[in-house]
PQR file with spaces between the fields and no chain letter, atoms N, CA, C, O and H, PARSE charges and radii, in Angstrom:
ATOM       1  N    MET     1      32.075  119.364  153.146 -0.4000 1.5000
ATOM       2  CA   MET     1      31.104  119.527  153.696 -0.0000 2.0000
ATOM       3  C    MET     1      30.790  119.578  155.554  0.5500 1.7000
ATOM       4  O    MET     1      31.562  119.084  156.377 -0.5500 1.4000
ATOM       5  N    LYS     2      29.416  120.332  155.913 -0.4000 1.5000
ATOM       6  CA   LYS     2      29.620  120.962  157.161 -0.0000 2.0000
ATOM       7  C    LYS     2      28.092  120.015  157.175  0.5500 1.7000
ATOM       8  O    LYS     2      27.610  119.408  156.220 -0.5500 1.4000
ATOM       9  H    LYS     2      28.789  120.734  155.245  0.4000 1.0000
ATOM      10  N    TRP     3      27.431  120.145  158.866 -0.4000 1.5000
ATOM      11  CA   TRP     3      26.111  119.888  158.480 -0.0000 2.0000
ATOM      12  C    TRP     3      24.962  120.152  157.999  0.5500 1.7000
ATOM      13  O    TRP     3      24.037  119.340  158.011 -0.5500 1.4000
ATOM      14  H    TRP     3      27.823  120.639  159.643  0.4000 1.0000
ATOM      15  N    THR     4      24.883  121.446  157.468 -0.4000 1.5000
ATOM      16  CA   THR     4      23.815  122.280  157.180 -0.0000 2.0000
ATOM      17  C    THR     4      23.922  121.374  155.795  0.5500 1.7000
ATOM      18  O    THR     4      22.857  120.921  155.374 -0.5500 1.4000
ATOM      19  H    THR     4      25.634  122.106  157.459  0.4000 1.0000
ATOM      20  N    ASP     5      24.888  121.139  155.209 -0.4000 1.5000
ATOM      21  CA   ASP     5      24.560  120.140  153.645 -0.0000 2.0000
ATOM      22  C    ASP     5      23.723  118.696  154.569  0.5500 1.7000
ATOM      23  O    ASP     5      23.903  117.574  155.043 -0.5500 1.4000
ATOM      24  H    ASP     5      25.753  121.506  155.551  0.4000 1.0000
ATOM      25  N    ILE     6      23.017  119.475  154.409 -0.4000 1.5000
ATOM      26  CA   ILE     6      21.847  118.195  154.470 -0.0000 2.0000
ATOM      27  C    ILE     6      22.271  116.931  153.266  0.5500 1.7000
ATOM      28  O    ILE     6      22.894  115.870  153.302 -0.5500 1.4000
ATOM      29  H    ILE     6      22.871  120.386  154.024  0.4000 1.0000
ATOM      30  N    TYR     7      21.627  117.637  152.345 -0.4000 1.5000
ATOM      31  CA   TYR     7      21.720  116.079  150.423 -0.0000 2.0000
ATOM      32  C    TYR     7      22.726  115.841  150.800  0.5500 1.7000
ATOM      33  O    TYR     7      22.924  115.038  151.713 -0.5500 1.4000
ATOM      34  H    TYR     7      21.121  118.499  152.316  0.4000 1.0000
ATOM      35  N    GLU     8      23.822  116.623  150.057 -0.4000 1.5000
ATOM      36  CA   GLU     8      25.008  116.105  149.849 -0.0000 2.0000
ATOM      37  C    GLU     8      25.494  114.912  151.653  0.5500 1.7000
ATOM      38  O    GLU     8      25.984  113.844  151.286 -0.5500 1.4000
ATOM      39  H    GLU     8      23.661  117.274  149.316  0.4000 1.0000
ATOM      40  N    ILE     9      25.420  114.996  152.938 -0.4000 1.5000
ATOM      41  CA   ILE     9      25.816  114.398  153.326 -0.0000 2.0000
ATOM      42  C    ILE     9      24.818  112.630  153.033  0.5500 1.7000
ATOM      43  O    ILE     9      25.165  111.463  152.851 -0.5500 1.4000
ATOM      44  H    ILE     9      25.022  115.864  153.236  0.4000 1.0000
ATOM      45  N    ALA    10      23.661  113.280  153.124 -0.4000 1.5000
ATOM      46  CA   ALA    10      22.677  112.326  152.873 -0.0000 2.0000
ATOM      47  C    ALA    10      23.594  111.273  151.224  0.5500 1.7000
ATOM      48  O    ALA    10      24.188  110.209  151.398 -0.5500 1.4000
ATOM      49  H    ALA    10      23.379  114.228  153.271  0.4000 1.0000
ATOM      50  N    ALA    11      23.496  111.718  150.318 -0.4000 1.5000
ATOM      51  CA   ALA    11      23.978  110.949  149.185 -0.0000 2.0000
ATOM      52  C    ALA    11      25.086  110.085  149.989  0.5500 1.7000
ATOM      53  O    ALA    11      25.090  108.879  150.238 -0.5500 1.4000
ATOM      54  H    ALA    11      23.014  112.582  150.177  0.4000 1.0000
ATOM      55  N    ALA    12      26.079  111.148  150.330 -0.4000 1.5000
ATOM      56  CA   ALA    12      27.030  110.833  150.700 -0.0000 2.0000
ATOM      57  C    ALA    12      27.434  109.077  151.544  0.5500 1.7000
ATOM      58  O    ALA    12      28.224  108.137  151.634 -0.5500 1.4000
ATOM      59  H    ALA    12      26.077  112.127  150.128  0.4000 1.0000
ATOM      60  N    LEU    13      26.185  109.661  151.965 -0.4000 1.5000
ATOM      61  CA   LEU    13      26.074  107.993  153.337 -0.0000 2.0000
ATOM      62  C    LEU    13      25.208  107.045  152.717  0.5500 1.7000
ATOM      63  O    LEU    13      25.302  105.955  153.282 -0.5500 1.4000
ATOM      64  H    LEU    13      25.543  110.425  151.892  0.4000 1.0000
ATOM      65  N    ALA    14      24.500  107.047  151.887 -0.4000 1.5000
ATOM      66  CA   ALA    14      23.672  105.942  150.792 -0.0000 2.0000
ATOM      67  C    ALA    14      24.888  105.618  150.249  0.5500 1.7000
ATOM      68  O    ALA    14      25.143  104.415  150.311 -0.5500 1.4000
ATOM      69  H    ALA    14      24.423  107.932  151.428  0.4000 1.0000
ATOM      70  N    ASP    15      25.729  106.320  149.730 -0.4000 1.5000
ATOM      71  CA   ASP    15      26.578  105.439  149.239 -0.0000 2.0000
ATOM      72  C    ASP    15      27.995  104.658  149.999  0.5500 1.7000
ATOM      73  O    ASP    15      28.602  103.629  149.704 -0.5500 1.4000
ATOM      74  H    ASP    15      25.522  107.297  149.680  0.4000 1.0000
ATOM      75  N    ALA    16      28.160  105.543  150.958 -0.4000 1.5000
ATOM      76  CA   ALA    16      28.973  104.954  152.175 -0.0000 2.0000
ATOM      77  C    ALA    16      28.551  103.583  152.478  0.5500 1.7000
ATOM      78  O    ALA    16      29.389  102.684  152.556 -0.5500 1.4000
ATOM      79  H    ALA    16      27.667  106.380  151.197  0.4000 1.0000
ATOM      80  N    HIS    17      27.060  103.333  152.686 -0.4000 1.5000
ATOM      81  CA   HIS    17      26.250  101.958  153.586 -0.0000 2.0000
ATOM      82  C    HIS    17      25.339  101.896  152.721  0.5500 1.7000
ATOM      83  O    HIS    17      24.273  102.503  152.819 -0.5500 1.4000
ATOM      84  H    HIS    17      26.380  104.063  152.623  0.4000 1.0000
ATOM      85  N    PRO    18      25.841  100.742  151.253 -0.5600 1.5000
ATOM      86  CA   PRO    18      24.367  100.646  150.511  0.2800 2.0000
ATOM      87  C    PRO    18      23.863   99.074  151.276  0.5500 1.7000
ATOM      88  O    PRO    18      24.471   98.072  151.654 -0.5500 1.4000
ATOM      89  N    GLY    19      22.694   99.427  151.255 -0.4000 1.5000
ATOM      90  CA   GLY    19      22.295   98.494  151.801 -0.0000 2.0000
ATOM      91  C    GLY    19      21.820   98.768  153.579  0.5500 1.7000
ATOM      92  O    GLY    19      21.606   97.961  154.485 -0.5500 1.4000
ATOM      93  H    GLY    19      22.200  100.240  150.948  0.4000 1.0000
ATOM      94  N    VAL    20      21.799   99.652  153.554 -0.4000 1.5000
ATOM      95  CA   VAL    20      21.217   99.954  155.123 -0.0000 2.0000
ATOM      96  C    VAL    20      20.124  100.638  155.029  0.5500 1.7000
ATOM      97  O    VAL    20      20.010  101.538  154.198 -0.5500 1.4000
ATOM      98  H    VAL    20      21.972  100.307  152.818  0.4000 1.0000
ATOM      99  N    ASP    21      19.044  100.264  155.975 -0.4000 1.5000
ATOM     100  CA   ASP    21      18.400  100.201  156.271 -0.0000 2.0000
ATOM     101  C    ASP    21      18.067  102.230  157.074  0.5500 1.7000
ATOM     102  O    ASP    21      17.638  102.349  158.222 -0.5500 1.4000
ATOM     103  H    ASP    21      19.137   99.532  156.650  0.4000 1.0000
ATOM     104  N    PRO    22      18.336  103.322  156.302 -0.5600 1.5000
ATOM     105  CA   PRO    22      18.180  104.590  156.557  0.2800 2.0000
ATOM     106  C    PRO    22      17.522  104.554  158.139  0.5500 1.7000
ATOM     107  O    PRO    22      18.120  104.994  159.121 -0.5500 1.4000
ATOM     108  N    GLU    23      16.441  104.062  158.162 -0.4000 1.5000
ATOM     109  CA   GLU    23      14.551  103.807  159.534 -0.0000 2.0000
ATOM     110  C    GLU    23      15.618  103.574  160.815  0.5500 1.7000
ATOM     111  O    GLU    23      15.509  104.000  161.965 -0.5500 1.4000
ATOM     112  H    GLU    23      15.955  103.705  157.364  0.4000 1.0000
ATOM     113  N    GLN    24      16.653  102.777  160.244 -0.4000 1.5000
ATOM     114  CA   GLN    24      16.864  101.990  161.241 -0.0000 2.0000
ATOM     115  C    GLN    24      17.857  102.113  162.169  0.5500 1.7000
ATOM     116  O    GLN    24      18.154  101.451  163.164 -0.5500 1.4000
ATOM     117  H    GLN    24      16.742  102.431  159.310  0.4000 1.0000
ATOM     118  N    VAL    25      18.439  103.356  161.511 -0.4000 1.5000
ATOM     119  CA   VAL    25      20.100  103.275  162.182 -0.0000 2.0000
ATOM     120  C    VAL    25      20.099  104.823  162.600  0.5500 1.7000
ATOM     121  O    VAL    25      19.766  105.850  162.010 -0.5500 1.4000
ATOM     122  H    VAL    25      18.198  103.894  160.703  0.4000 1.0000
ATOM     123  N    ARG    26      20.808  104.444  164.346 -0.4000 1.5000
ATOM     124  CA   ARG    26      20.386  105.355  165.429 -0.0000 2.0000
ATOM     125  C    ARG    26      20.863  106.444  165.026  0.5500 1.7000
ATOM     126  O    ARG    26      21.713  106.254  164.156 -0.5500 1.4000
ATOM     127  H    ARG    26      21.078  103.609  164.825  0.4000 1.0000
ATOM     128  N    PHE    27      20.692  107.532  165.278 -0.4000 1.5000
ATOM     129  CA   PHE    27      21.557  109.205  165.675 -0.0000 2.0000
ATOM     130  C    PHE    27      23.241  108.631  166.217  0.5500 1.7000
ATOM     131  O    PHE    27      24.334  108.993  165.783 -0.5500 1.4000
ATOM     132  H    PHE    27      20.002  107.687  165.985  0.4000 1.0000
ATOM     133  N    THR    28      22.988  107.835  167.079 -0.4000 1.5000
ATOM     134  CA   THR    28      24.570  107.482  167.408 -0.0000 2.0000
ATOM     135  C    THR    28      25.558  107.364  166.300  0.5500 1.7000
ATOM     136  O    THR    28      26.701  107.820  166.312 -0.5500 1.4000
ATOM     137  H    THR    28      22.100  107.540  167.432  0.4000 1.0000
ATOM     138  N    ASP    29      25.024  106.743  165.405 -0.4000 1.5000
ATOM     139  CA   ASP    29      25.401  105.579  164.722 -0.0000 2.0000
ATOM     140  C    ASP    29      25.392  106.757  163.430  0.5500 1.7000
ATOM     141  O    ASP    29      26.470  106.907  162.855 -0.5500 1.4000
ATOM     142  H    ASP    29      24.095  106.372  165.395  0.4000 1.0000
ATOM     143  N    LEU    30      24.348  107.496  163.015 -0.4000 1.5000
ATOM     144  CA   LEU    30      24.289  107.990  162.388 -0.0000 2.0000
ATOM     145  C    LEU    30      25.610  109.444  161.932  0.5500 1.7000
ATOM     146  O    LEU    30      26.278  109.773  160.952 -0.5500 1.4000
ATOM     147  H    LEU    30      23.472  107.374  163.483  0.4000 1.0000
ATOM     148  N    HIS    31      25.294  110.110  163.915 -0.4000 1.5000
ATOM     149  CA   HIS    31      26.348  111.088  163.832 -0.0000 2.0000
ATOM     150  C    HIS    31      27.799  110.752  163.370  0.5500 1.7000
ATOM     151  O    HIS    31      28.544  111.428  162.661 -0.5500 1.4000
ATOM     152  H    HIS    31      24.752  109.843  164.712  0.4000 1.0000
ATOM     153  N    ASN    32      28.127  108.883  164.258 -0.4000 1.5000
ATOM     154  CA   ASN    32      29.472  108.820  163.975 -0.0000 2.0000
ATOM     155  C    ASN    32      29.541  108.965  162.382  0.5500 1.7000
ATOM     156  O    ASN    32      30.020  109.986  161.889 -0.5500 1.4000
ATOM     157  H    ASN    32      27.522  108.334  164.834  0.4000 1.0000
ATOM     158  N    TRP    33      29.241  108.326  161.896 -0.4000 1.5000
ATOM     159  CA   TRP    33      29.083  108.004  160.312 -0.0000 2.0000
ATOM     160  C    TRP    33      29.368  108.872  158.903  0.5500 1.7000
ATOM     161  O    TRP    33      29.747  108.563  157.774 -0.5500 1.4000
ATOM     162  H    TRP    33      28.852  107.496  162.296  0.4000 1.0000
ATOM     163  N    VAL    34      28.845  110.574  159.810 -0.4000 1.5000
ATOM     164  CA   VAL    34      28.865  111.004  159.506 -0.0000 2.0000
ATOM     165  C    VAL    34      30.682  112.482  159.383  0.5500 1.7000
ATOM     166  O    VAL    34      31.506  113.076  158.688 -0.5500 1.4000
ATOM     167  H    VAL    34      28.537  110.824  160.727  0.4000 1.0000
ATOM     168  N    LEU    35      30.121  112.182  160.728 -0.4000 1.5000
ATOM     169  CA   LEU    35      32.003  112.542  161.177 -0.0000 2.0000
ATOM     170  C    LEU    35      33.063  111.587  159.953  0.5500 1.7000
ATOM     171  O    LEU    35      33.824  112.274  159.272 -0.5500 1.4000
ATOM     172  H    LEU    35      29.452  111.699  161.293  0.4000 1.0000
ATOM     173  N    GLU    36      33.068  110.342  159.769 -0.4000 1.5000
ATOM     174  CA   GLU    36      33.569  109.313  159.078 -0.0000 2.0000
ATOM     175  C    GLU    36      33.517  109.762  157.670  0.5500 1.7000
ATOM     176  O    GLU    36      34.433  109.266  157.014 -0.5500 1.4000
ATOM     177  H    GLU    36      32.450  109.783  160.323  0.4000 1.0000
ATOM     178  N    LEU    37      32.890  110.390  157.127 -0.4000 1.5000
ATOM     179  CA   LEU    37      32.527  110.502  155.649 -0.0000 2.0000
ATOM     180  C    LEU    37      33.948  111.653  154.904  0.5500 1.7000
ATOM     181  O    LEU    37      34.315  112.500  155.718 -0.5500 1.4000
ATOM     182  H    LEU    37      32.146  110.793  157.660  0.4000 1.0000
ATOM     183  N    PRO    38      34.449  111.688  153.966 -0.5600 1.5000
ATOM     184  CA   PRO    38      35.261  111.961  153.206  0.2800 2.0000
ATOM     185  C    PRO    38      34.727  113.307  152.955  0.5500 1.7000
ATOM     186  O    PRO    38      33.597  113.430  152.481 -0.5500 1.4000
ATOM     187  N    GLY    39      35.451  114.317  153.234 -0.4000 1.5000
ATOM     188  CA   GLY    39      35.081  115.768  153.125 -0.0000 2.0000
ATOM     189  C    GLY    39      34.802  116.187  154.000  0.5500 1.7000
ATOM     190  O    GLY    39      35.428  117.233  154.178 -0.5500 1.4000
ATOM     191  H    GLY    39      36.368  114.217  153.619  0.4000 1.0000
ATOM     192  N    PHE    40      34.235  115.999  154.657 -0.4000 1.5000
ATOM     193  CA   PHE    40      33.388  116.379  155.761 -0.0000 2.0000
ATOM     194  C    PHE    40      33.928  116.663  157.359  0.5500 1.7000
ATOM     195  O    PHE    40      34.067  115.889  158.306 -0.5500 1.4000
ATOM     196  H    PHE    40      33.727  115.150  154.512  0.4000 1.0000
ATOM     197  N    ASP    41      34.198  118.310  157.204 -0.4000 1.5000
ATOM     198  CA   ASP    41      34.947  119.151  157.795 -0.0000 2.0000
ATOM     199  C    ASP    41      34.644  120.261  159.089  0.5500 1.7000
ATOM     200  O    ASP    41      35.484  121.066  159.491 -0.5500 1.4000
ATOM     201  H    ASP    41      34.085  118.939  156.435  0.4000 1.0000
ATOM     202  N    ASP    42      32.993  120.086  159.744 -0.4000 1.5000
ATOM     203  CA   ASP    42      32.426  120.590  160.795 -0.0000 2.0000
ATOM     204  C    ASP    42      32.578  120.131  162.284  0.5500 1.7000
ATOM     205  O    ASP    42      32.912  119.030  162.722 -0.5500 1.4000
ATOM     206  H    ASP    42      32.311  119.432  159.417  0.4000 1.0000
ATOM     207  N    ASP    43      32.349  120.909  162.726 -0.4000 1.5000
ATOM     208  CA   ASP    43      32.777  120.260  164.222 -0.0000 2.0000
ATOM     209  C    ASP    43      31.259  119.414  164.839  0.5500 1.7000
ATOM     210  O    ASP    43      30.045  119.542  164.675 -0.5500 1.4000
ATOM     211  H    ASP    43      32.078  121.803  162.370  0.4000 1.0000
ATOM     212  N    PRO    44      32.067  118.629  165.519 -0.5600 1.5000
ATOM     213  CA   PRO    44      30.776  117.597  165.747  0.2800 2.0000
ATOM     214  C    PRO    44      30.428  117.409  166.260  0.5500 1.7000
ATOM     215  O    PRO    44      29.905  116.304  166.405 -0.5500 1.4000
ATOM     216  N    LYS    45      30.375  119.064  167.617 -0.4000 1.5000
ATOM     217  CA   LYS    45      29.199  119.500  168.569 -0.0000 2.0000
ATOM     218  C    LYS    45      28.353  120.253  168.484  0.5500 1.7000
ATOM     219  O    LYS    45      27.669  120.835  169.326 -0.5500 1.4000
ATOM     220  H    LYS    45      30.799  119.962  167.499  0.4000 1.0000
ATOM     221  N    ARG    46      28.395  120.264  166.909 -0.4000 1.5000
ATOM     222  CA   ARG    46      27.202  121.678  166.110 -0.0000 2.0000
ATOM     223  C    ARG    46      26.253  120.929  165.683  0.5500 1.7000
ATOM     224  O    ARG    46      25.427  121.617  165.082 -0.5500 1.4000
ATOM     225  H    ARG    46      28.950  119.791  166.225  0.4000 1.0000
ATOM     226  N    SER    47      25.753  118.914  165.737 -0.4000 1.5000
ATOM     227  CA   SER    47      25.042  118.407  164.685 -0.0000 2.0000
ATOM     228  C    SER    47      23.976  118.277  166.886  0.5500 1.7000
ATOM     229  O    SER    47      24.317  118.451  168.056 -0.5500 1.4000
ATOM     230  H    SER    47      26.423  118.356  166.225  0.4000 1.0000
ATOM     231  N    GLY    48      22.918  117.948  166.242 -0.4000 1.5000
ATOM     232  CA   GLY    48      21.970  117.889  167.415 -0.0000 2.0000
ATOM     233  C    GLY    48      20.961  117.032  166.504  0.5500 1.7000
ATOM     234  O    GLY    48      21.034  116.566  165.367 -0.5500 1.4000
ATOM     235  H    GLY    48      22.641  117.807  165.292  0.4000 1.0000
ATOM     236  N    GLU    49      19.583  117.036  167.935 -0.4000 1.5000
ATOM     237  CA   GLU    49      18.978  115.730  167.019 -0.0000 2.0000
ATOM     238  C    GLU    49      17.800  116.714  165.346  0.5500 1.7000
ATOM     239  O    GLU    49      17.095  116.089  164.553 -0.5500 1.4000
ATOM     240  H    GLU    49      19.524  117.415  168.858  0.4000 1.0000
ATOM     241  N    LYS    50      17.922  117.610  165.350 -0.4000 1.5000
ATOM     242  CA   LYS    50      16.786  118.177  164.214 -0.0000 2.0000
ATOM     243  C    LYS    50      17.564  118.236  163.178  0.5500 1.7000
ATOM     244  O    LYS    50      17.088  118.111  162.049 -0.5500 1.4000
ATOM     245  H    LYS    50      18.494  118.117  165.994  0.4000 1.0000
ATOM     246  N    ILE    51      19.388  118.511  163.463 -0.4000 1.5000
ATOM     247  CA   ILE    51      19.944  118.001  162.061 -0.0000 2.0000
ATOM     248  C    ILE    51      20.107  116.889  161.821  0.5500 1.7000
ATOM     249  O    ILE    51      19.940  116.666  160.622 -0.5500 1.4000
ATOM     250  H    ILE    51      19.774  118.613  164.380  0.4000 1.0000
ATOM     251  N    LEU    52      20.470  115.684  162.631 -0.4000 1.5000
ATOM     252  CA   LEU    52      20.193  113.906  162.403 -0.0000 2.0000
ATOM     253  C    LEU    52      19.133  113.602  161.542  0.5500 1.7000
ATOM     254  O    LEU    52      18.872  113.009  160.496 -0.5500 1.4000
ATOM     255  H    LEU    52      20.606  115.865  163.605  0.4000 1.0000
ATOM     256  N    GLU    53      18.510  114.437  162.669 -0.4000 1.5000
ATOM     257  CA   GLU    53      16.522  114.085  161.966 -0.0000 2.0000
ATOM     258  C    GLU    53      16.605  114.449  160.606  0.5500 1.7000
ATOM     259  O    GLU    53      15.782  113.713  160.063 -0.5500 1.4000
ATOM     260  H    GLU    53      18.723  114.919  163.519  0.4000 1.0000
ATOM     261  N    ALA    54      16.973  114.952  159.994 -0.4000 1.5000
ATOM     262  CA   ALA    54      16.550  116.236  158.334 -0.0000 2.0000
ATOM     263  C    ALA    54      18.196  115.060  157.471  0.5500 1.7000
ATOM     264  O    ALA    54      18.113  114.263  156.537 -0.5500 1.4000
ATOM     265  H    ALA    54      17.642  115.549  160.435  0.4000 1.0000
ATOM     266  N    ILE    55      19.009  115.316  158.002 -0.4000 1.5000
ATOM     267  CA   ILE    55      19.435  113.768  157.491 -0.0000 2.0000
ATOM     268  C    ILE    55      19.049  112.823  157.094  0.5500 1.7000
ATOM     269  O    ILE    55      19.004  112.575  155.889 -0.5500 1.4000
ATOM     270  H    ILE    55      19.076  115.964  158.761  0.4000 1.0000
ATOM     271  N    GLN    56      18.686  112.081  157.959 -0.4000 1.5000
ATOM     272  CA   GLN    56      17.884  110.913  158.327 -0.0000 2.0000
ATOM     273  C    GLN    56      17.012  110.691  157.024  0.5500 1.7000
ATOM     274  O    GLN    56      17.194  109.960  156.051 -0.5500 1.4000
ATOM     275  H    GLN    56      18.722  112.282  158.938  0.4000 1.0000
ATOM     276  N    MET    57      15.832  111.724  157.401 -0.4000 1.5000
ATOM     277  CA   MET    57      15.064  112.290  156.430 -0.0000 2.0000
ATOM     278  C    MET    57      15.683  111.864  155.077  0.5500 1.7000
ATOM     279  O    MET    57      15.639  110.725  154.611 -0.5500 1.4000
ATOM     280  H    MET    57      15.684  112.318  158.192  0.4000 1.0000
ATOM     281  N    ALA    58      16.231  112.879  154.552 -0.4000 1.5000
ATOM     282  CA   ALA    58      16.751  112.935  153.288 -0.0000 2.0000
ATOM     283  C    ALA    58      17.788  111.660  152.641  0.5500 1.7000
ATOM     284  O    ALA    58      17.748  111.614  151.412 -0.5500 1.4000
ATOM     285  H    ALA    58      16.267  113.803  154.930  0.4000 1.0000
ATOM     286  N    TRP    59      18.638  110.702  153.255 -0.4000 1.5000
ATOM     287  CA   TRP    59      18.945  109.833  153.321 -0.0000 2.0000
ATOM     288  C    TRP    59      17.429  108.783  152.920  0.5500 1.7000
ATOM     289  O    TRP    59      17.550  108.096  151.906 -0.5500 1.4000
ATOM     290  H    TRP    59      18.670  110.739  154.254  0.4000 1.0000
ATOM     291  N    ILE    60      16.618  108.720  153.383 -0.4000 1.5000
ATOM     292  CA   ILE    60      15.584  108.209  153.072 -0.0000 2.0000
ATOM     293  C    ILE    60      15.227  108.153  151.985  0.5500 1.7000
ATOM     294  O    ILE    60      15.367  107.248  151.163 -0.5500 1.4000
ATOM     295  H    ILE    60      16.520  109.279  154.207  0.4000 1.0000
ATOM     296  N    ALA    61      14.560  109.481  151.878 -0.4000 1.5000
ATOM     297  CA   ALA    61      14.112  109.795  150.232 -0.0000 2.0000
ATOM     298  C    ALA    61      15.234  109.531  149.082  0.5500 1.7000
ATOM     299  O    ALA    61      14.905  109.035  148.004 -0.5500 1.4000
ATOM     300  H    ALA    61      14.447  110.216  152.546  0.4000 1.0000
ATOM     301  N    GLU    62      16.833  109.960  149.431 -0.4000 1.5000
ATOM     302  CA   GLU    62      17.290  108.716  148.712 -0.0000 2.0000
ATOM     303  C    GLU    62      17.549  107.363  148.290  0.5500 1.7000
ATOM     304  O    GLU    62      17.944  107.071  147.162 -0.5500 1.4000
ATOM     305  H    GLU    62      17.100  110.362  150.307  0.4000 1.0000
ATOM     306  N    ALA    63      17.315  106.537  149.225 -0.4000 1.5000
ATOM     307  CA   ALA    63      17.237  105.395  148.795 -0.0000 2.0000
ATOM     308  C    ALA    63      16.120  105.344  148.240  0.5500 1.7000
ATOM     309  O    ALA    63      15.745  104.302  147.702 -0.5500 1.4000
ATOM     310  H    ALA    63      16.994  106.775  150.142  0.4000 1.0000
């Protein structure tokens, strides 16, 4: 997975962190959780607030 795989990342986060309200997740935690996902292999420095916000919004929609 890469940072641009927004919906795949959101689904993986929903599976990895059931019961977590994605609206309450800080971007620093979200960033770290994405890096910990199995199959994620992108440069940690390539993410930014816009990407993290898009992932969070997709996760909210997933939930």
